[in-house]
Backbone as a printed PyTorch tensor [residue, N CA C, xyz], in Angstrom:
tensor([[[  3.4660,   5.7520,  -8.4810],
         [  3.2440,   4.3740,  -8.8200],
         [  4.5430,   3.6050,  -8.7210]],

        [[  4.4220,   2.3910,  -8.2770],
         [  5.5950,   1.5450,  -8.1090],
         [  5.8350,   0.7160,  -9.3650]],

        [[  7.0560,   0.2290,  -9.4630],
         [  7.4040,  -0.6560, -10.5640],
         [  7.3140,  -2.1040, -10.0820]],

        [[  6.7610,  -2.9540, -10.9010],
         [  6.6570,  -4.3770, -10.6160],
         [  6.4380,  -5.0910, -11.9390]],

        [[  6.0540,  -6.3340, -11.8740],
         [  5.5840,  -7.0460, -13.0600],
         [  4.4450,  -7.9550, -12.6260]],

        [[  3.7740,  -8.5580, -13.5880],
         [  2.5600,  -9.3080, -13.2570],
         [  2.8580, -10.5360, -12.3920]],

        [[  4.0100, -11.1790, -12.5700],
         [  4.3440, -12.3640, -11.7720],
         [  4.5780, -11.9910, -10.3110]],

        [[  5.4360, -11.0120, -10.0650],
         [  5.7190, -10.5860,  -8.6890],
         [  4.4410, -10.1080,  -8.0140]],

        [[  3.6670,  -9.2950,  -8.7220],
         [  2.4360,  -8.7400,  -8.1660],
         [  1.4380,  -9.8510,  -7.8260]],

        [[  1.2480, -10.8050,  -8.7380],
         [  0.2670, -11.8790,  -8.5220],
         [  0.6790, -12.7810,  -7.3640]],

        [[  1.9470, -13.1320,  -7.2770],
         [  2.4030, -13.9960,  -6.1870],
         [  2.2570, -13.2800,  -4.8440]],

        [[  2.6280, -12.0210,  -4.7850],
         [  2.4870, -11.2570,  -3.5340],
         [  1.0220, -11.1390,  -3.1060]],

        [[  0.1390, -10.8400,  -4.0370],
         [ -1.2850, -10.7440,  -3.7080],
         [ -1.8310, -12.0940,  -3.2490]],

        [[ -1.4670, -13.1570,  -3.9550],
         [ -1.9190, -14.5030,  -3.6050],
         [ -1.4800, -14.8600,  -2.1790]],

        [[ -0.1910, -14.6680,  -1.8790],
         [  0.3220, -15.0080,  -0.5520],
         [ -0.3180, -14.1590,   0.5420]],

        [[ -0.4940, -12.8770,   0.2660],
         [ -1.1190, -11.9890,   1.2530],
         [ -2.5480, -12.4290,   1.5560]],

        [[ -3.3110, -12.7610,   0.5310],
         [ -4.7060, -13.1870,   0.7360],
         [ -4.7890, -14.5510,   1.4160]],

        [[ -3.8660, -15.4670,   1.0580],
         [ -3.8710, -16.7840,   1.6980],
         [ -3.5290, -16.6740,   3.1850]],

        [[ -2.5870, -15.7890,   3.5340],
         [ -2.2460, -15.5850,   4.9430],
         [ -3.4320, -15.0520,   5.7360]],

        [[ -4.2950, -14.3050,   5.0790],
         [ -5.4880, -13.7680,   5.7510],
         [ -6.6160, -14.7940,   5.8010]],

        [[ -6.4000, -15.9910,   5.2340],
         [ -7.3850, -17.0500,   5.3220],
         [ -8.3170, -17.1740,   4.1280]],

        [[ -8.0420, -16.4820,   3.0470],
         [ -8.8960, -16.5570,   1.8550],
         [ -8.5530, -17.8220,   1.0640]],

        [[ -9.4370, -18.8190,   1.1280],
         [ -9.2020, -20.0880,   0.4300],
         [ -9.7690, -20.0810,  -0.9820]],

        [[-10.4160, -18.9980,  -1.3870],
         [-11.0680, -18.9600,  -2.6980],
         [-10.2550, -18.1620,  -3.7100]],

        [[ -8.9260, -18.1640,  -3.5710],
         [ -8.0760, -17.3840,  -4.4620],
         [ -7.0720, -18.3120,  -5.1430]],

        [[ -6.8140, -18.0710,  -6.4410],
         [ -5.9680, -18.9480,  -7.2410],
         [ -5.0540, -18.1330,  -8.1440]],

        [[ -3.8450, -18.6480,  -8.3820],
         [ -2.9510, -18.0540,  -9.3660],
         [ -3.3140, -18.6190, -10.7310]],

        [[ -3.2430, -17.8090, -11.7410],
         [ -3.5980, -18.2410, -13.0870],
         [ -2.6050, -17.6560, -14.0920]],

        [[ -2.4480, -18.3480, -15.2170],
         [ -1.5400, -17.9010, -16.2790],
         [ -2.2930, -17.9630, -17.6020]],

        [[ -2.0900, -16.9570, -18.4180],
         [ -2.6460, -16.9620, -19.7670],
         [ -1.6280, -16.3120, -20.6970]],

        [[ -1.8360, -16.4130, -21.9830],
         [ -0.9620, -15.7610, -22.9480],
         [ -1.2560, -14.2670, -22.9530]],

        [[ -0.2020, -13.4740, -22.9770],
         [ -0.3640, -12.0260, -22.9860],
         [ -0.9550, -11.5670, -24.3120]],

        [[ -1.7380, -10.5340, -24.2610],
         [ -2.2930,  -9.9480, -25.4870],
         [ -1.2780,  -9.0620, -26.1920]],

        [[ -0.1480,  -8.7630, -25.5260],
         [  0.8490,  -7.8350, -26.0720],
         [  2.0980,  -8.5230, -26.5820]],

        [[  2.1000,  -9.8230, -26.6350],
         [  3.2530, -10.5510, -27.1510],
         [  3.1380, -12.0290, -26.8420]],

        [[  4.1380, -12.7770, -27.2480],
         [  4.1220, -14.2240, -27.0480],
         [  4.8500, -14.5920, -25.7640]],

        [[  4.3050, -14.1610, -24.6450],
         [  4.8580, -14.4760, -23.3400],
         [  3.6890, -14.6020, -22.3590]],

        [[  3.9200, -15.2220, -21.1940],
         [  2.8180, -15.4400, -20.2500],
         [  2.4250, -14.1710, -19.4880]],

        [[  1.1750, -14.1410, -19.0690],
         [  0.6510, -13.0710, -18.2200],
         [  0.0530, -13.7510, -16.9890]],

        [[  0.4740, -13.3340, -15.8150],
         [  0.0380, -13.9470, -14.5690],
         [ -1.0350, -13.0790, -13.9230]],

        [[ -2.0430, -13.7280, -13.3720],
         [ -3.1190, -13.0250, -12.7120],
         [ -3.6490, -13.8510, -11.5600]],

        [[ -4.5080, -13.2510, -10.7800],
         [ -5.1230, -13.9190,  -9.6370],
         [ -6.6130, -14.0300,  -9.9140]],

        [[ -7.1370, -15.2210,  -9.6780],
         [ -8.5690, -15.4550,  -9.8490],
         [ -9.1750, -15.6250,  -8.4550]],

        [[-10.2980, -14.9750,  -8.2460],
         [-10.9940, -15.0880,  -6.9660],
         [-12.3900, -15.6400,  -7.2230]],

        [[-12.7270, -16.7120,  -6.5200],
         [-14.0460, -17.3060,  -6.6830],
         [-15.0380, -16.5690,  -5.8080]],

        [[-16.0990, -16.1020,  -6.4360],
         [-17.1280, -15.3820,  -5.6990],
         [-18.0640, -16.3650,  -5.0120]],

        [[-18.9300, -15.8640,  -4.1750],
         [-19.8640, -16.7360,  -3.4500],
         [-20.8360, -17.4550,  -4.3720]],

        [[-21.1440, -16.8520,  -5.5260],
         [-22.0700, -17.4950,  -6.4650],
         [-21.3680, -18.5260,  -7.3550]],

        [[-20.0620, -18.7630,  -7.1380],
         [-19.3290, -19.7800,  -7.8820],
         [-18.5830, -19.2600,  -9.1000]],

        [[-18.8680, -18.0500,  -9.5340],
         [-18.1720, -17.4790, -10.6830],
         [-16.8000, -16.9580, -10.2500]],

        [[-15.9010, -16.8180, -11.2240],
         [-14.5610, -16.3240, -10.9260],
         [-14.4040, -14.8960, -11.4110]],

        [[-13.6170, -14.1370, -10.6670],
         [-13.2970, -12.7630, -11.0490],
         [-11.7810, -12.6360, -11.0700]],

        [[-11.2640, -12.0520, -12.1290],
         [ -9.8190, -11.9360, -12.3030],
         [ -9.3400, -10.5470, -11.9110]],

        [[ -8.1280, -10.4940, -11.3860],
         [ -7.4540,  -9.2300, -11.1130],
         [ -5.9930,  -9.4230, -11.5050]],

        [[ -5.4220,  -8.4270, -12.1860],
         [ -4.0430,  -8.5510, -12.6360],
         [ -3.3460,  -7.2010, -12.6090]],

        [[ -2.0470,  -7.2360, -12.8460],
         [ -1.2160,  -6.0370, -12.8890],
         [ -0.8600,  -5.8030, -14.3490]],

        [[ -1.2370,  -4.6410, -14.8630],
         [ -1.0300,  -4.3350, -16.2780],
         [ -0.2430,  -3.0460, -16.4310]],

        [[  0.5410,  -2.9500, -17.5070],
         [  1.2680,  -1.7020, -17.7570],
         [  0.3070,  -0.5460, -18.0480]],

        [[  0.7320,   0.6490, -17.6880],
         [ -0.0900,   1.8260, -17.9470],
         [ -0.1840,   2.0880, -19.4500]],

        [[  0.9350,   1.9680, -20.1410],
         [  0.9810,   2.1780, -21.5900],
         [  1.5590,   0.9300, -22.2640]],

        [[  0.7420,  -0.1180, -22.4660],
         [  1.2780,  -1.3560, -23.0400],
         [  1.6720,  -1.1890, -24.5080]],

        [[  2.7330,  -1.8880, -24.8830],
         [  3.1930,  -1.9210, -26.2670],
         [  3.5710,  -3.3530, -26.5960]],

        [[  3.2770,  -3.7740, -27.8000],
         [  3.6320,  -5.1290, -28.2120],
         [  5.1410,  -5.2400, -28.3650]],

        [[  5.7160,  -6.2460, -27.7020],
         [  7.1580,  -6.4660, -27.7250],
         [  7.4400,  -7.9530, -27.7780]],

        [[  8.6390,  -8.3100, -28.2110],
         [  9.0230,  -9.7220, -28.2120],
         [  9.2620, -10.2200, -26.8010]],

        [[  9.8100,  -9.3670, -25.9710],
         [ 10.0830,  -9.7170, -24.5810],
         [  9.7080,  -8.5210, -23.7020]],

        [[  8.9050,  -8.7440, -22.6610],
         [  8.4880,  -7.6160, -21.8260],
         [  9.6400,  -7.1240, -20.9560]],

        [[  9.5870,  -5.8890, -20.5020],
         [ 10.6060,  -5.4130, -19.5730],
         [ 10.4770,  -6.1620, -18.2470]],

        [[ 11.5750,  -6.3230, -17.5020],
         [ 11.4990,  -7.0750, -16.2450],
         [ 10.5600,  -6.4290, -15.2250]],

        [[ 10.5470,  -5.1190, -15.1490],
         [  9.6040,  -4.4020, -14.2800],
         [  9.0900,  -3.1810, -15.0430]],

        [[  7.8970,  -2.7510, -14.7110],
         [  7.2910,  -1.6150, -15.4020],
         [  6.2950,  -0.9320, -14.4830]],

        [[  5.9370,   0.2930, -14.8380],
         [  4.9100,   1.0160, -14.0940],
         [  3.5530,   0.4950, -14.5480]],

        [[  2.7250,   0.1630, -13.5910],
         [  1.4240,  -0.3930, -13.9480],
         [  0.4030,  -0.1430, -12.8710]],

        [[ -0.7320,  -0.8080, -13.0310],
         [ -1.8140,  -0.7080, -12.0480],
         [ -2.6160,  -1.9960, -12.0510]],

        [[ -3.3240,  -2.2290, -10.9790],
         [ -4.1510,  -3.4350, -10.9130],
         [ -5.4130,  -3.2080, -11.7200]],

        [[ -5.9200,  -4.2850, -12.2570],
         [ -7.1210,  -4.2120, -13.0900],
         [ -8.0230,  -5.3960, -12.7540]],

        [[ -9.2650,  -5.1050, -12.4120],
         [-10.2590,  -6.1450, -12.1330],
         [-10.9490,  -6.5180, -13.4310]],

        [[-11.3450,  -7.7870, -13.5430],
         [-12.0760,  -8.2380, -14.7170],
         [-11.2050,  -8.3320, -15.9480]],

        [[-10.1050,  -9.0240, -15.8460],
         [ -9.0810,  -9.0300, -16.8730],
         [ -9.2330, -10.1400, -17.9140]],

        [[-10.3630, -10.6980, -18.1270],
         [-10.4520, -11.7980, -19.1020],
         [-11.0430, -11.3920, -20.4040]]])
């Protein structure tokens, strides 16, 4: 597994999908459940109009005041 963070991962996924012509993809920000800092994710609009979220999350999350700059994680669908 590679090290990254949710911001780098979300921006890279967004740019990659936009280059492929996907106009139904959006960057989104919400408050992290593990501390008082932002969590970045990508929202994809489905054909039926609903949105589906995908994000990069730590494998073993812990509540902290400030997250590490990069961490081992994995993508997760349905992150809301």
